[in-house]
N, C-alpha and C positions, 0 to 999 in steps of 0.2 A: 627636603622632606619627600621628594618624589620617590626615592628608593624605598622608603617605608611603605608607601602605597603599593608599589610594585611587588614587594615581598609578600603581600597578602594573596597574590595569585599563585604562589609557589605550591601550596597544597593541591590546588586544582590541576596544575601542571604535573605534579607528582602522580596524581590519580590517573591522568591521561596516559602518562608514560608507562605506569605499571600495568594498567588494564587494557590499553589500546595498542601500545607499541612493542612492549617486551614480548607479548604472546605471538607477535608476527614471525618469530623464528620458526614457528610451527609450519609455515609454508614449505619448509624443507621437506616435509613429509610427502609432498606432491611429487618430488623428484627422487624418491627412494622407494624401495620395497620395505616399508616400515615394519620393524619388529618390536613389539611391545616390550620385550625383555632386553633387547639391545639398546633401545633408545634412539634419539635423533642422530647422534654423532657416530654410532657404530653400525647402523642399518646400511644395507647395500644401496649404493647410488645407481639409479637406472635412467637418469635423464628425463626425457619427455615420454617415456613408455606409457604412463597412465593417461596422459593427454591424448596420445594416439589411440589408445584403447577406447576412450570416451568418444572421440570423433568417429571412429569406425564401428561403434556400438550400434546395434539395431534400434536401441532406445533413443539415440541422439536426436533425430529429427522430431520424434514424438514429444520428447521432453522440451525441446526448444520451442516447438510450435505451441504447446500448451502454455508455456511460460509467457511467450510474447502475446498470444491471443488474450489470455486472462488479464495480463497487465494492461494491455491496450484497452480492453473493455472497462477495467476499473478506472483507467485514466480518462477515457472519453465520457463515461457516465458519472463516475464518482468525483472527478475534479470540478466540473462546473456546478454540481449539485449544491455544495455549501455556499457558493457565490450567489446562486439564484435564491436560496433560502434566506441569506443575509439581506439581499435586496428587498425581498418580500417583507421580512420582519422590520426592516427599516421604515417601511411605509405604514406600519401598524401604529395607530395613535393611542389605542387602549393599552396602557403599560401593564396592567394586570394580565390581560390576555397574552401580551407579548412575552412576559416572563414565564407564564405557564407553558407556552409553546417552546421556548428556549430550554426550559428544564426537561420537558418530555423528550425533546430531540437530542440533547447531549447526554442524558443518563445512560443510554446503551453503550457509550464509549467506555464506561467504567465497569461493564460486565465482562468477565473473562469469556474466551471463546468456548470454553467447556460448557458454560451456562447457555450461551447463545446457540451453540450447536444443538444442545439438548432441546431448546425451545423450537428450533427449526425442524428437527427430526420429529418432535411431537406434533407440530402443526401440519407437517406433510405426511404424517403416518397414514397408512391404509386403514388401520383400525382406529376409528374415532378422531382422525386428523381433521382439524377445523377447516382446512382448505378443501378437502375432498367432500366434507359434509356440505359446505356452502355451494360447491359446484353441482353437487347432486340435487340440492334444493332448488337451484336455478335451472335444472334440467339441461345443464351444459355437458354432463357426462352421464353415462349409464351405470358405470361401476367405478369404484375408487382406483386411482392411479398411483402406482408406487414411484413417485417422482425421483427419489434418491437412488433408484436402481436403473434409471433410464438416462443414458449419456446425453441425449438431446436436450434435457432440461438442466443439466448440471451447471453450465456456465451462467445461465440466467439466474439460478438460485444463488450461486456464490457471489455474483456481482451485486445482486439485489440485497443480500444479507450484509455485505460490506458497506454499501451505501447507507443502509438503515443504521448500522452500528456507528459509523464515523461522521456522518453528515453534520450532526449537531455540534460536535466538538470543534470541527474545522470552521463552522459558521461563526464561532466566537471571535476568531482572529479577524475575519472580514468585517464583522460588526464593529470591532474596535477600530479598524482602518476607516470605515465609513464615518464613525463618530468624529474622526479627526478632520473631516472635510470642512472647509470654510462655509458656514451657513449663509454668509452674505451672497455667495454665488447662486444659491437656490433662490434667494429673495430677488436678486437681479433677474434671474431667468423667469421667475413668475411675473415680474413686472413687464417683461418682454413678451409674455404670452406663451411661454414654453409649457407644454403639458408634462405630466409626471414621467411619461415614457422618454421624452426628450431630455428631461433633467437626469434621468438614469443613464442614458447613453452618452450625453454630452458633458455631464459633470461627475456623477458618482463613479462610473466605470473608469474613466481616464484618471481620476484621483487615486483610486486604489490599485491601478495597474501595476505599479512597482511591487506591491505585495503579491499580486497575482502571478507576476513573472517569476519572482523568487520561489514561490511554491511550485510553479510549473517546472522550473529547473530541477528542484529537488525530486519531483515526481518522475521526471525523465531520467534522472540519474539512478533512480531505484526501479527502472523499468523491468529489470530482471527479477525483482523481488515480488513475484506474483502472490506471495503469501505462503504461510506454513501451517499455523495452527488451524485456520479455517479449512484449508484443503486436506489436512491430515485427519481432522475430525469428521468432516462432511463427505470427503471423497475417499474413505478408506476401503470401500468395497472394491473387490477385484473387477466387477463389471464396469466401474468408473475409471479404472486406471488409465485407459486410453485418452481420457479427457481431463483427468484430475492430476496426473503425475507431472510435477514441475521440477525445476532444478533443485529447490530446497528439499522437497519430499523425496526426490530420487537420491540425492546425496545422503539423506538420513537413512533411507532404506538400505542402500549398498554399504554405507560407511558404518553405521551403528548396529543395524540388525545383522547384516552379512559380514561385518567386521573387516571390510576392505578399506582400511583407513587411508591408505595412500591414494587409492582411486577416488575416494570421496573428497580428499583434500585437493586433488587436481581439478575436480568438477567445481568445487567452491572457489578455487583460485581463478579459474577461467571466467566464472561469473563476476568475480570482483574486478578483474581487469576490464571486462566489457562495460561494467557499470561505471568505472572511473572514466572510460572513454566517452560514454554517453553524457556523463555529467560535464566533462570538459567541453564537449561539442555544444551542449545546450547553453552552457555559460558563455561560450564564444558568440553564439548567435544572439543571445540576450544582450551581451555587451555592445554589439553593433546596433541594437535597438535602443540602447541608452541606459539599461538597467541590468546589473549582474551581481553575482555573489562576490567576485573578486576581479 
């Protein structure tokens, strides 16, 4: 009867094959001067020409710097945020209050970046923007600041917006992991006189550490995925390009808008190879610590 159970996964495998593996022949474009009318197999083969063009491009260091800095900021600030929120909510005894906070915190995850960016643009607006109004009322500024046109504010805005949007949804996973912790350990710790802080650091965090490590591996593997929708919508000003242009937005601009398909494919393939390397390295280090994806 085992083969009948295994046959049930064939549709899922077929979907993965059709939508994830078959399109991979498109990476050939990165090694060609792709012509839309000639197709993949008739376009001229140029080897690593487009990779060399990207590495020698004056945009290379700017794009890589922005990608790494924004990704690291999202990782350093955004990764621990749901863990901290989950630990805080776990200590709340009033179930009604806890459910309300959970609902409020994870609802932004279901909003599209178009809606969120519109909200942020409105809040930071020079004309009747709530943040400028509040700062003026508190006498912290003399006149409104155009936050979305000043590069020095952009990284803070994009990271803060991402944390606000995603923190609640990620918290659900950690709350589920905390719910699986053996309650008898907390009772024994209380009898031994352990405070709430000691229970968190000696019981809760070690118990959910396998889940934390797995999510950390996935985050490190996607370190070059600094974002696309948020950066494209909030950082589309020419004044912000020096701090907002990352690999994804750069490849979109040169590939789709400027129709340099082969060049954009080379940029995307470079990013994919580095991401796989980072994922493998993170998994190797995690495996040595006792927990890994494979």
